[in-house]
N, C-alpha and C positions, 0 to 999 in steps of 0.2 A: 532908097534901094528899090530896084525894079521889082514889081509883083511877081514876075516870072521867076526871078532868082529866089525870092522868098519861098515860093511854092516848091521849087526844087530842093531847097534846103530842108523844108519840112518833110518832103517825101523821103529824102535820104535818111533823116532821123527816124522816121517811122519804120523804114525798111531795116535799118541797123538794129533798132530795138527788137523788132520781130525776130530777126535772125538770132540775136543774142538770147532771146527767150527760148527759142527752139533748141539752140546749142546747149543751154543749161539743162533743159528738160531731158535731152538725150543723155547727158552726163549723169544726171541723177538716176535715170532709168538703169544705166549700166551699174552704178554703185548699189542700187537696190537688188538687182539680180545677183550681183556678187555676194552680197550679205545673205540673201536667201539660200544660196548654195552652201555658204559657210554654216548657216544654221542647220541645214539638212544634214551636213556631215556630223555636226556635234550631236544632233538628235539621234542619228543612227548609232554613233559610238556609245551614247548614253544607254540606248536600248540594249546594245550588246553587253555592256557592263552590268546593267540591272538583271539581265538574264543569268549572268554568272553568279551574282549575289544571291539571287533567288534559289539557284541550284545549291549553292553552298548552305543557305539557311535550311533548305529542305533536308540536305544530308545531315546537318547538325541536329535538327529536330528528330530525325529518324534515329540518330545515335542516342539521344537523350531518352527517347521512348523505349529503345531496347534496354538501356541501363535501368530505367524505372521498372520495366517488366522483370528484369533480373532481381532487383532489390525486393520487389513485391513477392517474388517467388521465395527468396531467402527468408523474408519475414514470415511468410505463411509456414515455411518449414520450422522456423523457430517457435512460432505459436503452437504448432502441432506438437513439437517436442515438449514445450512447457505444459501443455494440456496433459500430455502423457505422464509427465513427472508428477503433476498434481493428482492425477488419477491413482498413480502408484502410492503417493504419500497418503491419500485418503484410505487406500486399502490397508496400509501399514497401521495408520491411526485406528482404523476400525478393529484391526486385530488386537492392538494394544488395549483399546478400550474394553474389548471383550475379555482379555486376560485380566485387566484390573477388576472388572466386575466379578470375575470368577475368584480372584484373590480376596477381594473384599468379602464376598460371601463366605470364603473359607475362614478368613480372620474372625468374622462375626461368630462363626460356628465354634472356632477354637476358643474365642473369648468366653463364650458360654460354658464350654467344657472346663476352661481354667477356673472360672468363677465357681463352678460346681465342685472342682477339685479342692479349691481353697476352703469352701464351706465344709467339705468332708474332713480336711486337715484340721480346721478349727475344732470340729466336733471331737476328732481323735485327740487333739492336744488337751482339750478340756477334760476328757476322760482320763488322760495320762496325769494331768495335774491333780485331779481329784484322787487318783490312785496314789500318787506320790505324797500328797498331803496326808492321806490316810496312813501310809506306811511310815512316813517320817514324823507324823504328828506335829507338823509345822505348817503355818499358813504361807501363802505365796510371798507376802511382804516380809515375813520372818526369814524365809528361805533366801530371799534377795539380800537381806541384811547380812545373813550368815556368809553367803557367797562373796559379797563385797568385802567383808571383813577378812576372809581368807586371802582374796586377791590382793587387798591392800597390804596385808602382812607379808605376803610372798614377794610382791613386786614394788613395794614402797621405796626401797633403796634404789632399785633401778630407775624408777620414775624421778626420784629426787636427784640422782646423778645426772639423768638426762636433762632435767630442767636447769640444773646448775651449769651444765655444759653449754646449753643454748644461750642462757643469760650471759655467761662469761664471754662467749664469742661475740654476741651482739653488743654487749657493753664495751668490749675491747675495740670493736670496729667503730662504734659511735664515739667513744672517748677519743680515739685517734683522730677521727675527722674533726671533732669539735676542738681538740687541742690545736690542730693545724690552723684552723680558721681563726680561733681566738688569739693564738700566739702571734700569728701574722698581723692581725689587727692591732693588738697591743704593742707589737714591735714598732709599728708605724706611728704610734702615738707616744711621743717622748716628752709630753708636757709635765711640768713640775706642779705639784699641788701644795699650797701653803694653807695652814689652818688658822682661823681667826676665832676669837672668843666672842660671846654675845655681850660681854660687858665692855663698855667704852670708858677707859680711864684717861685722865689728863694729868700729866706730870707737871708739878709746880717747881719753880726755881728755889723756893724756900717756903717754910710753914707760915711766914708772915703774909704771904699772898692769899692764904685762906681767908684771913680777916678782910682783906680788900675785896675779895670776890663776894663775901657775905654782905659787906657794906653795913652802914649804920642802920640798926634795927632791921637788918635783913633786906634792905631795899634793893640792893644790887642782885642778890640771888633770886629774889622774887621776880625782878624784871627779866632776868635770864630765863627763868622757868616759864613766865608768861609768853615770852617771845619765841621760845623754841618748842614748848609743849613737852619738855623733859624734866625729870626730877634731878636736882643737883644734890648729891649726897656728900656731905663733908663729915668725915669721921676721924678717928685717931690715926689713921694710916699716914705715916710721914710723907710730906711733899706729894700727896696724891689726892685727887677728888674723883668721884665716880659719877658718870652721867647715866641715868636709868630712864629707859623709855622703850615702848614696844616697837617703835618705828626706827629702824637702823639709820635711815637718811636723816631724820631729825637729830639723832644722837651725834652724827658726824657734823651736822650743821652747828650744833651747840659746841662741840669740841673745837671746830675751826674758829668759831667766834671767840671762845675763851682764849685760845692761843693767840689770836690776833690782838685782843685787848691786853693780854699780859705783855706782849711784845711792844705795844704802844705805850703801856704804862698807865693809861687812863681807863678807869673802870667806874662807870656811873650809869644810871638808867638811860640817859639820852644816847650815850656811846654804845650801850648794849643793843639798842634798836638798829643803829647804823652797822655795827659789827655783824649782827645776825643777818641783816639784809645783804650785806656784802658776801658773807659766808654762803648764804643761800644761792646767790648767783654763781659763786665759784663751784659749789657742789653740783648745781644744775649743768654747768658746762662740763664738769668732770664726768657726770652721768652720761651726757650725750657722747663725749669722746670715748668713754668705756664701751658704750653700745656699738659705736662705729668701728672701734678697734676689734671687738668680738666678731662682728660681721665680716670685716676685712680678713682677719686671720683665719677664719673657718671657710672663707670662700663662698659664703651664702649671699646671694644677690637677690634684689627685687623686693626687699622688705620696706614697708612704709616708714617714713622718718619718725613718726610718732611712736610706732611700735619699737623702733631701735632705741628710743629714749626710755621706754618702759623696760626694755632688755638691760640697758645700762644700770638701772636701779639695783639689779641683782649683784652688782659689785659690792654693795653695802649689806648684803644679805648672806647669812651663813646657815647651814643646816648640819647639826651634829659636829660643829667646828669646821665644816668644809665650805669654802667660798662657793656660793651657788653659781656665779657667773663663770668662774674657772671650771666648775663641775659641768656646766652646760656646754662650754667649749670643748672640753675633753669628750663628752658624750657625742658631740658633733663629729669630732675626728674619728672616734671609734665606729660610729654608725656609717660614716662614709667608707671606712675600710671594710667593715662587715658586708655592707651592701655590694661593694665591688667584688668581694669574694663569692657572694651568693647570687650575683646577677640581678640584684634589685635596683630600684631607682636611687642612684647615689645622691643626686641633688636634693630630692625630696626627703631622703633619710637624714641628711645633714641638717636641713632646715628644720625638720620636725624635732630632731634631737636638741638643736640649739634653743628651741622655744618650749621644750617639754616642761620646764619649771617656771615659765613666765608668770604663772599665777602667784608665785612666791613674792613677786615684786610688790603686790598690792594685797596680799592675804591678811595683813593686819587691818586693812580698811574695809574689806568686803567679806561677808559671811560665806562660808562654804570651804570645801577642800581646795587645795591649790590646783589640783587637776581639773576640777569643774570650773574654777575661776579662769584658768588658762584656756579652757575650751571656749568660754564666753568671749575672752579677749580675741582669740583667733577668729571666731565668727564675726566679731565686730569689724575686724580689719579685712574680712573677705578672703581668708586663706583657703587653700585647697582642702576638700573634705577629708582626704587621707591624713593631712597634717593635723586637722582638728581631732580626728579619731585617735591618732598616735598620742597627742597630748592628753586626751581624756582617759585613754586606756593604759597609760604606762604604769599605773598602780592597780590595774585590773578593776577599775571602777566601771569600765564599759567593755564590750566585746571587741576583740581585735578584728578589724575588717581588711587588713592588708599585711603583707609580709614586712613592709617598712615599719608598721606599728610595733611588731614583735622585735624587730631589730633595735628600735629606740629603747624598748624595755630592757633588752639584754645589755645594751651599752650603758644604760643607767645603773644596772646592777653591777656591771664590771667596774665602773667608775666609783660607785659608792661602796662597793664591797671589798675592794682591794685593801691590803694592810696599810694602815696609816692614813687612809683618805678621810675617815670620819671618826669622830670622838663621841661616844654615847654617854649619857648621864649614868651615874651609879645606880639610881633608882630604876631606870629603864633597863639597864643591863641585868640587874638582879631579877627584875620582873620577868624578863625574857627567859632567863635560865630556869626560874621556878616554873614557868608555864611549860617549858620543854619537859621537865621532869614529871609534872602533873599529867601531861598528855600521855607519856609512856606508862605511868603508874595506873592509868585508868583502864588498861586492858587486862583481862583475866590471865592468870599464869605468870604475871610479872612479879618478881620478888623485890627488886630494887632497880633504880635507874639513876644515872649520874650525868649531868650536863658538863662536858669538859671542852677543852680547846677553845675557851672564850665563847662557848655557845655554838661552835661549829660542829660539834659531835655530841650525840647523846648515846650513852652506853647503857644497854638494857640487859639485866640479868634475869633469866626466866627459870622457872621450876622444871627440872627435867622429868619429873613424874607427871606433870600436867601437860606439857608440850613436848612433842617429838620434833625431829629435824624439819619435817615437812610443815608442821604448824608454826615452827619458829620462822621459817622463810615467809610464810603468809603473814605472821605478826609484824615482821620488819616492814613489809609493804603497807600494811594497814596503819602503822605508826607514822610512816613517812607521808602517807596520804592525808592523815588527820593534821599533821604539822603544816602541810602546804595549805590546807583549808582554813585552819584556825589562826595561824600566826603570820605576821609580816616581818620579814628579816632580809638583810642584804646577803647576797651570795647563796650558798647552799649549806644544808645541815646533813651530816652523815649519821644514819641510824645504824648502830652496831648492836645486834642481838647476840647474846652469848648464852649458850646452853651447855652447862658443864655438870656432869654427873660425878659425884664423889661418893665412894664407898669406904666407910671406916670400920675397921674391926680392931679389937684389943686382944692381945695375947696374954693370957693369965697364967 
């Protein structure tokens, strides 16, 4: 390529680049100017808007300031009014305080005047009493006695009638309520009661069996007595032998074993041990089932299984001819009904009543009353304190600590005291009647007394010369109180005091 041509090409390239540079520079300059103008417009607009906002803010601040001044003015007015009211109250209080001080001073002065007047009256009364004693020739005490005697003579009949009226009304009201509660409770308990004797007899098929039971030289009967811990009494009673022992469970084990051997036909010392062991297992099973049935029928839940077994032993225990387990179940029913009527704890009452005689299950083996033994058993099994107290207190050996404990005692008395429930021994019966008459005869003014209605009533005849009607009323209460304190008895005893004045004259 020619040098000249190369130079021209280079010159053309330089000229084109320079021209393009300046053309782009001019274009950029125009764009910059345009952007600057746009920015100036935006800035101007923003300044105008900010001025408007500032003006609005100033107006708002001015408005708030005005309201604050107004509120401050109102508060100042309120404070001024409150201060005025306080000043008025202080004035009123000052006036009242002043009046109280004046009243107190007046009261103190009046008190002194009254005390002075009292002293003057005492002096006058003493002088009057001295003058009266001098005139009547009676001392003050003698005059009092004379006055009381006159008043008693004049108003004794009125007082007596009033007392009788009050007592009759209250007694009628209380009896009505008690009859309603007790009749409803007893109505709900329809359990039958069967009596059992304390003597366990075994019926023999024939008198020949007595010899087989005795055995050669008495070996069989001795083996039975050793195995059971009971005495076997063979007497002249035809086709019967008697089992004697203080433990009712042992007696029933002996009876079951004897019946089993008689049925089998083999009676000898080895067979005795087998029969007794088998009978013991059967009785243990029967005891457990009896306890479970009692718990189920009464609806008492939550008792330990060992305690239920002890409860079942009561099936073979009687008290005055009354089966103790049946008695305990009946007490549970009654306690539940009474507690429901009185608003007490029904479940606790039923449980305590079912267990109230639990001590009788083992009272032949442990020293103490059955109530204290039952308390210890209940403590051993961790029962509720109210249940423990009800068991301990149902014969009043401890203080009642809950209404449920009283309910248990009432249920026990109802169950044991109703006709036909229990059978007392002749000696105990005669002793109770004698004690009733002796208690009545121990009071002054009593001529004779008679225990009647099987010991349910004591009839007291008093001397009309020694006791009037008012004193006879008092005597009846005193006899009833002494009977409650000194005797233990089922149910209640009526004290009937009779004051009869007879005047006899003879026509000649």
